[in-house]
C-alpha positions in Angstrom: -79.9 -13.4 -81.9 -79.9 -12.4 -85.6 -82.2 -9.9 -86.9 -84.3 -10.7 -89.9 -83.4 -8.3 -92.8 -86.6 -6.8 -94.5 -88.1 -8.6 -97.4 -88.5 -7.4 -100.9 -92.4 -7.0 -100.1 -91.4 -5.1 -96.9 -89.2 -2.8 -98.6 -91.9 -1.9 -101.5 -94.4 -1.5 -98.7 -92.1 0.9 -97.0 -91.2 2.9 -100.3 -95.0 3.4 -100.7 -95.5 4.6 -97.3 -92.5 7.3 -97.8 -94.9 8.5 -100.5 -98.0 8.7 -98.6 -97.1 12.2 -96.6 -94.1 14.4 -95.9 -91.0 14.8 -97.7 -87.9 12.7 -98.1 -84.4 12.8 -99.6 -83.8 10.0 -101.7 -80.0 10.3 -102.6 -78.2 8.1 -105.2 -75.3 5.7 -104.7 -73.5 4.1 -107.2 -71.8 1.1 -105.6 -72.5 -1.1 -102.8 -70.0 1.0 -100.5 -71.8 4.3 -101.0 -75.3 2.7 -100.7 -74.1 1.0 -97.4 -72.8 4.4 -96.0 -75.9 6.3 -96.9 -78.4 3.9 -95.4 -75.9 4.1 -92.3 -76.6 8.0 -92.4 -80.2 7.2 -91.8 -81.9 7.8 -95.2 -85.1 5.9 -95.8 -84.7 5.1 -99.0 -81.8 5.3 -102.0 -82.1 5.6 -106.0 -79.7 4.4 -108.5 -78.1 6.9 -110.7 -77.3 5.7 -114.6 -74.7 8.3 -114.7 -72.8 7.5 -111.5 -72.8 3.8 -112.3 -71.9 4.3 -116.0 -68.9 6.3 -115.0 -67.9 3.8 -112.7 -67.8 1.7 -115.3 -65.8 3.9 -117.7 -68.9 4.4 -119.9 -70.5 7.5 -121.0 -74.2 8.2 -119.4 -76.2 5.7 -120.9 -73.7 3.3 -122.6 -74.6 0.6 -120.2 -76.6 -2.4 -121.5 -79.8 -3.6 -119.8 -78.1 -6.6 -118.6 -75.5 -4.5 -116.9 -78.0 -2.3 -115.4 -80.4 -5.1 -113.9 -77.1 -6.6 -112.4 -76.4 -3.4 -110.8 -80.0 -2.8 -109.4 -79.8 -6.3 -108.0 -76.4 -6.0 -106.1 -77.5 -2.7 -104.6 -81.0 -4.0 -103.6 -79.8 -7.2 -102.0 -76.8 -5.2 -100.2 -79.2 -2.6 -98.6 -82.1 -2.9 -96.1 -83.9 0.1 -97.3 -85.9 0.7 -100.5 -83.8 1.0 -103.9 -85.4 3.0 -106.7 -84.2 2.2 -110.1 -83.0 4.8 -112.6 -84.6 2.8 -115.5 -83.7 5.4 -118.2 -86.3 5.0 -121.1 -87.0 1.3 -120.2 -84.2 0.2 -122.3 -86.6 0.2 -125.3 -88.6 2.3 -127.3 -91.8 0.0 -128.1 -94.2 -0.3 -125.4 -94.1 -4.0 -125.3 -90.5 -4.2 -124.8 -90.7 -1.6 -122.3 -93.1 -3.7 -120.4 -90.9 -7.1 -120.7 -88.0 -5.2 -119.4 -90.0 -3.5 -116.6 -90.9 -7.3 -115.7 -87.1 -8.0 -115.5 -86.5 -5.0 -113.4 -88.9 -6.2 -110.9 -87.3 -9.3 -110.4 -84.0 -7.5 -109.3 -85.8 -6.7 -105.8 -85.8 -2.9 -106.4 -88.8 -1.0 -104.7 -89.6 1.2 -107.7 -88.3 2.3 -111.1 -88.6 5.3 -113.1 -89.1 5.5 -116.7 -88.1 8.6 -118.7 -90.0 10.1 -122.2 -86.9 10.7 -123.9 -85.2 8.2 -126.5 -82.0 9.9 -125.4 -80.5 9.1 -128.8 -79.4 12.5 -129.9 -82.0 12.7 -132.3 -85.1 13.0 -130.8 -85.5 15.2 -127.8 -88.8 13.5 -126.7 -91.1 10.6 -127.6 -94.3 11.6 -129.4 -97.0 12.5 -126.5 -99.5 9.4 -127.1 -96.5 7.2 -127.4 -94.9 8.4 -124.4 -98.3 7.8 -122.4 -98.5 4.0 -123.8 -95.0 3.7 -122.5 -96.1 4.3 -118.9 -99.3 2.5 -119.2 -97.0 -0.4 -120.6 -94.9 -0.2 -117.3 -97.8 0.1 -115.2 -99.3 -3.1 -116.7 -96.2 -5.1 -116.2 -96.1 -4.0 -112.7 -99.7 -4.7 -111.7 -99.1 -8.1 -113.4 -96.8 -8.7 -110.8 -98.6 -7.4 -107.9 -98.6 -4.0 -108.0 -96.3 -3.5 -105.0 -93.7 -1.4 -107.0 -93.9 2.5 -107.2 -93.7 3.8 -110.8 -92.4 7.1 -111.2 -93.0 8.8 -114.9 -90.5 11.3 -115.7 -91.2 14.5 -118.3 -87.9 15.1 -119.5 -88.5 18.4 -121.3 -86.4 20.6 -119.3 -83.3 18.5 -119.7 -83.8 17.9 -123.2 -83.9 21.4 -124.8 -87.8 21.7 -124.6 -88.4 23.7 -121.3 -92.1 24.2 -122.1 -93.8 24.0 -118.6 -97.3 23.6 -119.8 -96.3 20.8 -122.3 -94.5 19.2 -119.0 -97.4 19.4 -117.0 -99.8 18.1 -119.8 -97.7 15.0 -120.0 -97.3 14.5 -116.1 -101.1 14.6 -115.8 -101.5 12.2 -118.9 -99.1 9.5 -117.1 -100.8 10.0 -113.9 -103.8 9.0 -115.7 -101.8 6.0 -117.3 -100.9 4.5 -114.0 -97.8 6.7 -112.4 -97.7 6.9 -108.6 -95.1 9.4 -108.7 -94.3 12.4 -111.2 -91.0 13.7 -111.9 -89.6 16.7 -114.1 -86.4 17.0 -113.6 -84.6 20.3 -114.6 -87.4 22.7 -112.9 -85.5 25.3 -111.1 -87.8 27.9 -109.7 -90.4 27.9 -106.8 -93.0 29.2 -109.7 -92.4 26.0 -111.7 -92.0 23.6 -108.9 -95.4 24.9 -107.3 -97.2 24.5 -110.7 -96.4 20.9 -111.1 -97.3 20.1 -107.5 -100.7 21.7 -107.9 -101.1 20.3 -111.4 -100.5 16.6 -110.4 -102.1 16.6 -106.7 -102.6 14.4 -104.8 -99.9 12.2 -106.5 -96.2 12.9 -105.1 -94.0 14.8 -107.0 -90.1 14.2 -107.1 -87.9 17.1 -107.6 -84.1 17.0 -108.7 -82.0 19.1 -106.4 -78.2 19.0 -107.6 -77.2 22.2 -105.6 -78.0 24.6 -108.3 -81.5 25.6 -107.4 -80.7 26.7 -103.7 -83.6 25.4 -102.0 -83.4 23.4 -98.5 -85.4 20.2 -97.9 -87.5 22.5 -95.8 -88.1 25.0 -98.9 -89.0 22.3 -101.0 -91.4 20.5 -98.5 -93.3 23.9 -98.1 -93.8 23.7 -101.9 -95.3 20.4 -101.3 -92.2 18.3 -102.9 -92.9 14.8 -101.4 -89.5 13.4 -102.8 -86.2 15.1 -103.5 -83.4 13.4 -105.6 -79.7 14.5 -106.5 -79.0 12.4 -109.6 -75.5 11.9 -110.2 -74.4 14.6 -108.1 -72.9 12.9 -105.2 -71.0 10.5 -108.0 -69.8 13.8 -109.6 -68.7 15.3 -106.3 -66.7 12.3 -105.6 -65.2 12.3 -109.1 -64.4 15.8 -109.0 -62.3 15.5 -106.0 -60.6 12.5 -107.5 -59.9 14.5 -110.6 -58.5 17.5 -109.1 -56.5 15.7 -106.7 -55.0 13.2 -109.6 -54.2 16.4 -111.9 -52.2 18.0 -109.4 -50.1 15.0 -108.8 -49.8 14.4 -112.3 -49.3 18.1 -113.6 -47.4 19.6 -110.6 -46.0 16.7 -108.5 -47.8 17.8 -105.4 -49.9 15.8 -103.2 -51.6 18.7 -101.1 -54.9 17.8 -102.2 -54.9 14.6 -100.3 -54.6 16.8 -97.0 -57.8 16.5 -94.8 -59.4 13.4 -96.6 -61.2 11.1 -94.1 -58.6 8.5 -92.8 -58.7 4.8 -93.6 -59.3 4.1 -90.2 -62.4 6.0 -90.3 -63.5 4.2 -93.1 -62.6 0.9 -91.8 -64.6 1.9 -88.4 -67.9 2.3 -90.3 -67.6 -0.7 -92.8 -66.4 -3.1 -90.1 -69.4 -2.5 -87.9 -71.6 -2.2 -90.9 -70.6 -5.5 -91.7 -71.2 -6.9 -88.6 -74.6 -5.6 -88.5 -75.1 -7.2 -91.9 -74.2 -10.4 -90.6 -75.8 -10.6 -87.5 
């Protein structure tokens, strides 16, 4: 007997429920295979990575077109049975009206949530002006509400990543984004217990996402004790895979040696996982 796969609405409800209490890790795949493997490990939700996806296409981070990003979201959302959050960068637009239009298109891909950054990432301006940033979040919220309000909206304050590591300003922005309708708040680049706890306290009771790429040396239990609700790894998993690929390929190219291939997961092991996983998907 076939097992009904969860609907888009089911996944969106599950994503909201994950944000209601506790602490969960939301790892970042960059293609269907990595998404399916992460689901198989038991994670409750996934998030795309703009960097991991871009590099897999041979682009620098941020160089994908809106259409390429939307196709990627649609593919991963359709291939998985758990909620998917879209790394929607700056909404692929500056103007709030255009952000709302693009968010509406993103909703149609079947993702359970999306994040909007307050940096244009244009190499010129580190951040959008405060009021303009708030208007962009409000526009994204309005687009989600017009579509039924099921999606989780995460608003990101990018100061620590864009050369503006002012904690007071980051908190001011996050609080304003909360008032503008964000469901989850995210300030990538927070590095200390004091910074994380200050942000959690400032936006409570709304959930906070913390980026942990392995450089801040906190465990899941550590971050949970600080009140963090959601933990992501950004492009770190994709970089780890790319790092192994580059190191071994460079060894072959420059030294003519293949020692770096030793100890890798076997083809048979991968076939076992993906073969069984495919059967479950087709059941």
